[in-house]
C-alpha positions, 0 to 999 in steps of 0.5 A: 235767773230767779224773777221773784222778789226777795220777800216773795221767795222767802214767804214762798219757803215759810212752811217748807220743812228741811232736815240734816243729820246735825239738826234733824227736821227744822222749819226756818224761823223768821226774825222780827222786821225792822221799823222805819226808823231802822231802816232809815238808819241802815241805808245811811250807810250806803252810798245813796243813802237809800234803799231799793223798794224791794228791800225796804219791803223785805225789811219791813216784813223780816230782817232774816230767819233762823236756819240751823245749818248756819245759824241764821241768814240776815238782810241787815248786815250792812257794813260788817264785812271788812274787805272794802277794797273788793266790796266798798259796800255790802251786806253780810248774810251769813257765816259757816263754821269755817268762817267763809262768808256770804255777802250781797255786792252793793254798787255806787248807785245803791243797787243790791246785785249779785251774791258772792261766796268769800272763802278764806282757806283756799282765799277764793271768791265766788259768784254764788247767786245772781241776787238775793232772792237767788240766794234764798232759793239756794238756801232752801235747796240746800235744805232740801238736798245738801249734796246736790245744792249749789252751795254745797258745791261752791263750797266744797268743790269749785273753790278748790278747782279755781284754786288749784286749776283756774284761778281766774285771773286775767294778766295785764299783757293779755287785758291791754290788748282786749277788744273790751275797752272797759277791761283795757282801759282799766288795765292801762291804769294799774302798774305792772306788779297786777293781775286782774279778776273780771267777774262781770256778766259772769255765770254763778260759779265763776270766781278768782283766788283772791289770795293766790299771790298773797295780797295786801288788802290795801293793794286791791283796786276795784273799777267802780261798781264793775265787778272788775278788780286789780290785785297786787301780786305780792308774796308772803301776806296772805297768813298776816291777813288771818293771823293778825 
C-alpha cells in the first residue's frame, strides 16, 4: 500500500514526461491551489465540516492537475457525484470519454478513503485505489504504460469480468447465516428482495455489478460508513437511469 501523502505523491510526478498516441508527449499541468476561505466553503459540504490536514495541505498547493487523457484530475469536486445512496459523501476526481467516473469515498467521520471506479456500461463499481495518493500513482502508471496500468486493466477487463462471471453480490440467505456479525446484522434488517455487496477490506479490483438487477438508486441502502450495501432486486430500471 502506498504510504506517501497525496501531496508528496503529486510532487513526485511533477517533472515526469508522459506520452500517448492521442496526445503525444506531455507533462502534468497543476491547477491553482485554493485559499483558506475556499477550502472552508468546501469543507461545509462534508459531514464533519472539516477536511483532513493532509487534504487541506494538498488543496492549498493545488486543486488538481491537467492530464490530457482525462482532461483534468480534480481534488475539489465535493458533492458533484449523484449516486448518494452508494456514496453519500464523495469527491469526484475525473471522468473519461465514456462518462465513467472515479470518486473518493468520504466516510461519516470525514476521512477520505478508497477511490472507486463507477462504470455505467457495464454497470459495475470497482475498488480502484486504496486512497487518493495511490490513485495519483495509478494515474502516473497509466501515463507511463497504459496497457500495464491498474487503471486500464480495471476499465477494459475487470468490469466485464465482474459483470459476466462474478457479480460480487451476496444472497441474503447466505449473509444471514454468516459468522461475520456486521454482515449478519445488516442482512437481518433488509427486506427479502435485496442482495448485498460487500467491499470491506477487499483488495483493489474487487467490485460488484450494481446494475445487475436494474436497481433504482432510491432502493439502495448503505450500512453507515462501511463499504457494505443492500441493493434491491428489480428489473427494467437501468435504462431509465441513464436515459433520463
